[in-house]
N, C-alpha and C positions, 0 to 999 in steps of 0.2 A: 502495500500500500504507500509504505515512502517512496521509493523506488516513481511511481506511477504518479505525485504529487510533484516530485521533483521533475519530472518528465514534465508535467501539466506547467508547472511556473515555468521551468526554461522556453518552452512552447511561447508561450503569453509574452514573455520579454523579449524574446526576439520576433514575434510580430509585430509586438510594440514599438521596436524600434527601428521596424523595417517601414512602418506607417509615418516616423517621425521622420523615418530620411526622405520618404518620397513628397512630404509635405517641403521637408527644408528645400528638397530639389525645387518643386513646383511653385515656392514662392522664393527662389533666386532672385535677386537683384539683376533687374533686365536693362541699362544701359545702349543705348546708340552711341553713345561716347566713346571713346574716340575715332578715330579712322576714316577712310574713305568711303567704307561700306555700312550697309543698315541691317542690324542683325534680325534674325526670323523673330525671334521671341514677342510674346505679347505682355504688357504689363498684367499683373493678377487682377483679378476681377475684386473691384470695391478698392484697389489700391490708387492711390492718387502718387505720381514721379513728377518732379520738375531736373530737366538737363540743361545748366546754364552754362554759356562760352562766357566767361571770367572776362576775360580778354582777350584779342586776335589783334594781327597783325600782317600784312599782306603786301607786298613790294612788286609791283608792276614797272620793270623800262622797256623801252622800246624807241628806239630810234634819236637816243638822246634827252625824251621824255620820261619822269617818273612820277609814278603815283603810288601813295601808299594810302592805305586804307586801317582805319581802324574802328574796330567794332566792341559794344561793350554790355555786357549783360544780355547776348545773345539766347534768350529764352524758349524751349520745347516742353508744354505741358502734357503729358500722357495721362490717362484715364481709364482704366481696363472695365471692362463691362462683359457681363456672361462667361467668362475664362477664356474667350477663341477671338475675343473684338479688344479694341481700344480705340476711344476718343482725343482726337490731338489739337492743340492749340499753341502758335508759335506768336514771338514776336521779338522784334529787335527795338530794343528804345531806344538805341543810341549808336550813332554810326559817325565819323570823321575822315574826310578826304582831304589830302596834301595833295595838288597838283604844279610837279616843275616842267614849263616847258624848256626847249634846247637852247631858247633866249635868256634863261633865267628867271623868270616872270614864273611867281606862284600863285595858286589859284588855292581858296581853302574855303572848306564846306562842312558843317556841321547838320544834324537830319537825324529824324528820328525814321526808325525803317518799316516794312513792311510785316503785315501777320501772316499768318497761314493757317490756315484750317484743313483736319485731314481725318481718317478712317483707317484703321490697318488690322487685318483683320488674319485667322492660322489658314493655313491651305490644309497642310501635312505638318503635323505634331508630333515631337520628336519623344518615342516611349522609353525614357530611361536617361541614362548618364550621357549616353552615345548615340548617334545616329544622324538621320537628316530633319530638318525642320524648314519648312516654306513657309511666307506669310504672303497679301497683297497689301501693297499701302498705296493712296492716295491723295496727296495735298494739292489744295490750289491757294494762290497766291493773291492777297487781296491789298489791294495795293492804298495802302493808308498811308505811306511813309510818303518822302521825296525825296528824289534822284538828287544825288548819283547814289546815295545810300540804299533809298526805294526801287522797285522797277520803273515804276511808272506806269504801269499797266494789269491787268489782270493775266494768269499764267495756272497752267494745270502740270501735275507731274504724277506719272506711274513708274513704282516701282516694285521688282520680286525677286524681295530680300530671301537667299538661300543660305542656310549655315546646316556645314555637316560636320559632329564632333567625334574626332577618330580615335578619344581618348580624355581621362580627366586633364590632361596638359595641353593638347593640341585641337583647336578648332579651326576650320576653314568657311570661307565664307565667298559669297560671289551675290552681285547687284545690280542685273541687268536694270536698265531706268529708259523711257521714253517723256518727252514733254513736248509740250505746248507754250517754248519760253521764249519770252517778252524779249523785242526787239531793242537792241544796245540803245535806240534813240527814245527810248520807252512808247513807241504807236504801234501795237498789233503785237502779234507771235510770229515764231519760226519753229521749226521742228529742232530738237536734240534727241539722241539716243547717244548708248553706248553702254558701258559696262565697269564694274569696279573690283577686283579679289583682294582676298586679306588671309595672313595666316595671324592666329593668336597664339600664342604661347605663354604659359602659366609657367610664372620664375616660383611661383608659392602659392598658397592660399590667397594671397591677398594682393598680389602684385603680377599683372599681366604687361607683356610686349606685344605691339601688333605690327606688323608690316602691309603696307596695301600698296594698289596701284591703281587706275583710274584711266581710261581712254574715252574721250567724248568725241562727236561728232557734232558739231555748230554748224546750223545753215543758216544764220544771221543775214538779212539781207546786205547789211555794210560788210563790203571786201577785205577792210583793216581788222574786221572783228571776225568774222566767218574762217574756221579752222576746225582742227584736230587737236585738239590740246590734250597731253597726256602728263600727269600728276605721280607722284611717288609719294609715300609717306611711313613715319615710323612717331610710334607713341607709346606712352605707358600709363599703366592706371594703377592705381592703389584703391583696395576697397579697407578703410580702418574700422569699418562695422559693415552689419548686411546690411543695412540701409543705406549707407554715403558709397560716393565714390569720387576720389579725386584724380583726374588727370593733365597730361604735358605732353604736346608734340608738335612735328613741324612734318610742312607739306613742301616739296621741292619740284618746279619747273622740270620737264625733262627735254620737254622742245620747246619751240619759241610762241607760240601758240598759247601759250600755259604761263601762268605769273610765274615769276623767280622764283618765290619762297613767302611762306605764311608759318607762323608762330602763334598757337593756342594753349590754353589753359581753361578748364573748366570742373564741373562741378555736378554728380548730378546725387539727387536726394529724393528716395522715398518714404511717402508718409501712408 
């Protein structure tokens, strides 16, 4: 009788432990920062999550002209609905652009940026710690900001985030994208399409490194803007707790069509 009680107690403990681990995995922090790709995971039902770019700087140089763009507080709010869908709202509260022409003249603009609204829903759910996950994401740009920080018109973006976790340390991601992007002059739209790929490696339970690349085709009507920019990126993220992540990264232009360099830092927090 004693051995039966011991076996029963052990079985109950094991089942409880497994259920707790499953709940922990299902409730894992799901941040889309940092990197060039978008993760396939969905914010847990009933949870609110903010992802904020504390500061970013982008440098573009071409034929003696230099443009420095600074964004402060660029924020995405995600709210999980029903376990397979999330609602999204984004806003860029402040941006500063400094343009220096080849003749040395300088123009400065401080502006409020645009807002975005979107929906992300799961298509393929990963059943465990490893395997495939896929989702669909649609975002629309609401042109409430002012150029050059704001786009100047509305636009729509469709993404198909795919994540394949090979182990507890390595995750592979791809994010095809198709968009009706706003023209560079702020009036009308054009097609933009391409994809980003990423490999994420867990240096520890709390620290991750991301290496990603992106190539897009931008069919802007302006021949000086139209092209195929290619970017490379390396980033680090640290989770001091289960509900918070800090990140730091840089993007580097791989051809003349892409911005030269960008540096950014951000924080994700789940409530």
